[in-house]
N, C-alpha and C positions, 0 to 999 in steps of 0.2 A: 082488265078485273075492276069489280066495284070495289072503290076505295074510300075509306072515311078518314076524314084530318079534322082532329079536334082542336080547336084554337085556332085563331085568325091574327096571330101577330106577325112579324117578321117571317120568323121559321114557319108559322103553318100555313100563311099565304105563298112562300116560296115552295112550299113543299106541293101544296096543290098544284101550282103552274107546272113546277117539273113532272108531277104524275099525269098530268093533263097533256103537257108535251109528248109523254110517253106514251098515250094512247087510252089512258084509262079514264072510267067514268067516277068523277070525284063529288063527293058531298063534302062539305064544309060545316063545322058547327063551332059557335061561337057564342060564350055566355053573356059576354057583354053585347049591349047594342053599339058599340065602338070598335072600330078596327083597328089594329096596330100594337095590343098588348101593353109590353113596358116600353114603345114607343109612339105614344100617340098625344093627340092634341086636346086643350083644355080650355075654356073660356074663361076670361078675367076680366078685370077694369081699372084701368087706371087710377091716379088721384085726380086727373083732368076731367074724369068720365068720360074718357075715351075708353071703348072695348076692345078687347084684344085677343088673339087665339095664340095660346103661349104651349108650349111643349111640356109633358111632364118631366123633361129632363133636356138638358144640353148635351147632343149627341155631336161627335166628330166622327168624319171617316177620313181614311188617308187614300194618296195614290194606290197604295199596293193591294187596296179591297177589289181584286181583279173582279171575284163571282158576282158580289154585290153590287158593283158599277155595271156589268154586263148583264146582270138582269134590269136594273133601269134602264139601259139601252133598249133591250127588247121591249120593254112597256113603253117606249115613246117619251120617257122623261128625259128633258133636255137638262143633263147637268150643268150646262155653261149656265143657264139660268137659274137652275135650281140649287146649284150651290157655288159657293165663293171660293176659289181655290188660290193657297198662298203659299209658298215654300216653307218649309218645317220651319217654326219659330218659336223658342221659349224664351221670350224677353219678359223682362219683369217692367213694373213702372218707373223706374229710374235709370231704365236703357239697357243694364246689362242683362247677357244672357246671349244664347246662338240664334242665328239667324242663316240657314242655308241661301247661298246666291242660286240662280238659274244656271247652272253649269252641268255638264255630262256628268254622270257617276264614275269615281269616286270622286272626281274635282268637286264637287259642290259640298262633301263632306270636308275634302280636306281647306278649302278656302273659308269654310263656314267655321270650322276650329281656329283657324289662323287668324280670323276677322273678329271673333267673339270677345265680345266687352265684358270690362271686369273680371277676366280670368289672367292668372299669371302665364310665364312662358312654362313652368314648371308645370302648371294645370294642363295647358296645352300638348305638351309633351306628352305626359303621362296619358291622355285620352288617347292621342293618335297612337301610343305606344300598344296601350289596352285594345283599340279597336282593331288594330291589325292584328293582334293576338287572338282576338275570336275569330276574325276571318282565317286564319292560318288553320285553326281547331276548326274549321266548317261550322262556326255558329254553335257549336254542340259542349255540353258539359255535362257534369253527373246528375241524374235527376234530383237527387237530395240537397243541391247548391241551391241558396236563396239569393235574390239579386244583391243585397248588399254584400253577402261573402263574395260573389262574382264580381263586383266592382269596387273590392275594398282598395286596390291599387289606386283609385283615383283619387282618394282625401275628399275631405269633408265638403272644401267648396264645391266641386264638383258630383257630388252627391246629391247637397241641397240644390245647387241649380238645375241639373240635369237630370241625372238618374231617379229622382225620388219623382219631379213631375210627368217624366217619362213613362215610368212604372206605373204608376197609380193612374194615369190617364189610358193605358193601355192593358192595364191588367186590373183595374179597381182593386188592389191590393198593397199593403204597404209593403216597401221593398225588403224589410227585415222577414217578411213573411213569404212573400212572393216566390212563384217558380222562375229560378234562371233561364231554365232551357227554354220556357214559353217565351219571355222576354225576350232571349237570342233571336227566337223563331221571328217574332214581330218585326226587330231590329233588321234581321238579315232582306225580309221581304220587302220593308221600306228604304233602306239605306243602301241595299246592295242589289235589287230585284229590278222591277220594271222602270223603266225612266217615270221620273216625275211620282214614283212609289212612296215617297216620306212627305210629298205635299198634302198640306192639310186641306180638307174640305168640307165647310162649314155651310150647313143646310142656311137657305136663303126663305124657306117656306116651310110652315107648320110640318111636322112630322107626318101627322094624319095625310097630309096631300105628297109628299114625298114619293111613299111607296104605294102605302094600303090602298087608297082611292085609285089608282092606276092598276094595282093586281086585282082589285074586286072587279072593275069594270072589264078586264080582259078575262077573269075568269067568267065571269057571266057571259060575254060574248060566245064564250066557249060550250055554253050550256052545262056550266059548273053550278051545281045547287051551294047557295050560301046564306045558310042560317045564322041571324043574328039572335040576340037574347035565348037562346037554345043552351042553358047549363044540362049536360049532363051527368047525370048522379050513379049511372049504372052499366056495366058492360056485360053482355051474354054471349058464352061460346056454345055453338050448337054445329056438332060435326067439326068440319073445317072452316066455318065461317063465324062472323064476328056479328052480334046483333044490337041494334044502336034504335030505343024508340019503336021496335016492330020492325025495323028494315035491315036486312041483311046484306053483309061486306066481305067480300074475298080477303080484304086485308084492312087494317086501321092504323093510322099513325097517329100517336100523342104526340101533339105540337104544344102543350101547355107547362106552366112552371113545373118546377119538379116535385113541390109539395102536392100539386093537384093533380100529376101523372100517378104518384103514389097513391093520392087520395083514391082515383078510380081503379087502381089494381087492387088496392082492399075490398073493391064492390064489386071483382068479376062472379058472376055466376054459372051456373050451365054444365054442359059435361066437361070436367076438369078432372084429365088423367094425372097421376102423380107426377109425370116430368113436367106438363105444363106449371101445375102450381109452385113447383123448385125453381121453374124459370122465373115464375111471377115473383116468388119471396126472396130470391137472388138479385134480382134487378132492384128491388126495394130497399133493401137492405144496403144496395153499392150506394145507391141515390140518396136514400137517406143519412149518409156519412157526410155528404158534402155541406159546406159550411157558405154561407151567404152574407153578402155585405151591402150596405146600404147606400146610395148614393142622395145627396139633396141638394135640389137647385134651388135658389133663393134669387126670385126677381125684384127688383128695387129699381125706382126711377125718379128723375130728377130733371126738370127741362133744359137744364144747361150740362148735363153729364154727358160727356163724352169721351173716348177714349183714342190714344192715337193711333190705333191699328182695330182689326174688330177682335183680336184676342190677347190677352197678356196672361201671364204666369202670376202668381202673386205669393208672397211670403206666409207660408202655412205653420201656425202651431197649435196647441192645445187650444189658444182661446182666439185665435184667428185660423179658422178652419178652411176657408176655402182657397183651393189651389190654383184657380184660373176664374178667369173673368171676361164675359163674351158682352160688346157692345152691340144689340140688337138692330140699334138705328142704321148701323153700317150691314147689315145681313137682313135688309128687307123687312125689319120692325120699324115701330115708331120711334123716332129721335129722342134720346134721354133714357130707353129702359135698356138695363143692364142685366145678365143672368150670372151669377156666382155660381160655381159648381163645387160641391165638397163630395168628393170620391172617399168610399170608404169611411161615411159619416159616422158619428158618434152621439148620442145624446139627442134630449127632445129637439123637435121642428122648430118652436117658439125661441128657443133659447141660442140654436145656431143661427136663425135670423137674426136675432139682436147683436151676437158675436159678430155675424158679416156687416151687418151696418156700421160698428166700429171699426172694422177691418177696413171696409171702404175711407172713411175719415182718415185713419193712419196712412194708408198706403197710398191712396188715389187723391186724397183732399176733397172727397166728394160725401156731401150730407144728401141722402135719398131717403126716400120714403117707400116702405115696403109695398109690393102690389101680390104676389103671390110666393109660397114655399111651399114645394113640393118633397117629400121622401119616398123614395120608393125603396122599402125596407129589405125585400129580397132581390133588388137589381140585378146584382152579378154573383156567381159563386166566386168564394175566395180560391184564387187561382195558386193553391200551395205547390210546394216543393214534393215531386212523387206522389202527387194527385192520381188516384185511379178513377176516371169518371166511368159513368153508366153506359154500357155498349148502344149502338142504333138498334139491333133488334133483340127485344125483350124475350119473346115467344115466336112459335110459327104464326105466321100471320102477324102478328104485331109489333111496331117499329116505335121509336122513338125520334122523334126531330125537336131540337131547341139547343140553345147557347151552352148548354150546361152538359151535353151528351158529348162522347169522345170525339176529339178530334185535334187537329193542331192549332186551332185559336182559342183566344181567352174567350170570356163573354162579350163579344161586339157585335155588331150587325153584319159583319162578315163571317162571323163564327155562326151566325142564324142561318145565314144561306148557304153557307158549305154543309153545315150538317143535315139542312134539308135536300141538298144534293144529294148526300150518304144515306139517306133514309130511304129515296127514291129507287136510288143503285140496286140497295140490299133489298127492296121489294121484287125491283125486276129479276133477281138472281133465284128468288124464293121458289119452293115448289109449287104454291098457288098461281105465279105467274106462266106454269108450263101448260095448265090445265085447260 
């Protein structure tokens, strides 16, 4: 089939790769002149005049991201040099918190809990008892349960030091609002799935080079047409084909953010049977109900700045909003550069930057100069209990790929790749594929 993919973020590029591997002729349209979508690189300058390439947000992968890592291997991206692998660590600046040792599962979790700093024996026993209860229930719970309700037996200390940081980093949604079922799914894959599934994989190269460049090179080597700077404003349906800028396609995959996908579906023209109009309207209404969360990344620098490890958890409050800080000097970047991450961020970017700089003084004893602050206002969908996400197939020959589409994972790079696979699988079984 002739397949069009609109959007060249991780999900769009992954969709194009999987469709090409399935033997289809693929054309990709991207409105920006830059690949990567919400995982891209930006130019910046340090206070000392050094030019640097920074990410629009500090991303974390974990060892359980099976499909994203497999795609990187297929593209020839050397994970051992592109990513820093470390055991799951949620340590704070004062040293308290959890770190899993390198042991077979589940001994790593048991030893990590036993050796965790700053927790009472009552905390440790409660965590072991609760984790085993989740395992006995096959990491399943009622759809309407929130993470806070799920973890209520753990008490205030473990909620603050463990559950909240894990939840906000995995789901980008506060624990009192986040889906317990999705949280348990990620925990299962990380803690009880593949060996090394809970390991943190921290990018050592800019996100624009982590996957998008390699993906574009591979696609072009396969003859895929990759059009950058081509914003698509209208879709036309004629017979059983979709038309974009005068080109006819047998199938079309939207790999754009939810809002852009809905905008495009409002502009569909041509031969529109009543059933097709109902499909488009139903998908738009369901997608329109999604709520989105912002992520703010504050980059700051000092020539003497250094952390004891590449990543630290931070005590987060309303006026000290960062939940994590990363030492970019230990991750392939310039010495002294730190990246502070505020998931589910609220407020203006400049206000958040000032609060983070004060937080660095209070919690890290570091006086830093601001470099760049980036807020992605619709970085992820709010992963709420009982949330119904839009389906992969929108209408005949029309599909959606993106981390917000229905799937087992929250809005993560792994979710983007898995949903791309699902879109191509749906495309393969469509009536168009048999013609």
